[in-house]
Each structure stands twice: as structure tokens, then as C-alpha cells.
C-alpha positions, 0 to 999 in steps of 0.5 A: 495516482501517476509519477512522471519524471522525464529526468530519470525516464519514468511515467508510473501508476501507483495505486494503493488500498488499505482496509482496517478492521478489529477483533476484540484484541487488536486493530488490524491494517491491511494494506496493498501497493502496486506501481507499474510502468507501462504494463510492467509491475515495477513494485508490489508490496502487501503487508498486514499490521495488528495493533493491540487494542489497550485499555486506559 
């Protein structure tokens, strides 16, 4: 996705990747977001979340 804000002199490209899998006890999400302005990385974040399964 490209974000252009001429009034802020911003022209950034945002890329995301998300995966979800599970084991016997939980669902697991893994996400990665990178924003670039030209060749410069202006934001980069990864995170992982376990969501416990619940019966009922």
C-alpha cells in the first residue's frame, strides 16, 4: 500500500505479512509491518500473540 501526504512531504510504502497457526493449546498469530520512504525504513515492527483455546 502506498501512503501519499504531500502536505506533510510524505510518500511511504507499507508492506505487511501475517500468519496464523495453532497447536493443541492456542492459536498463534505472527505479524510484520514495514513502512519505507524511498530506500529508508521509517517503521518496522514484528509481534507474536498466543490466544488460548477455550472449551465451551
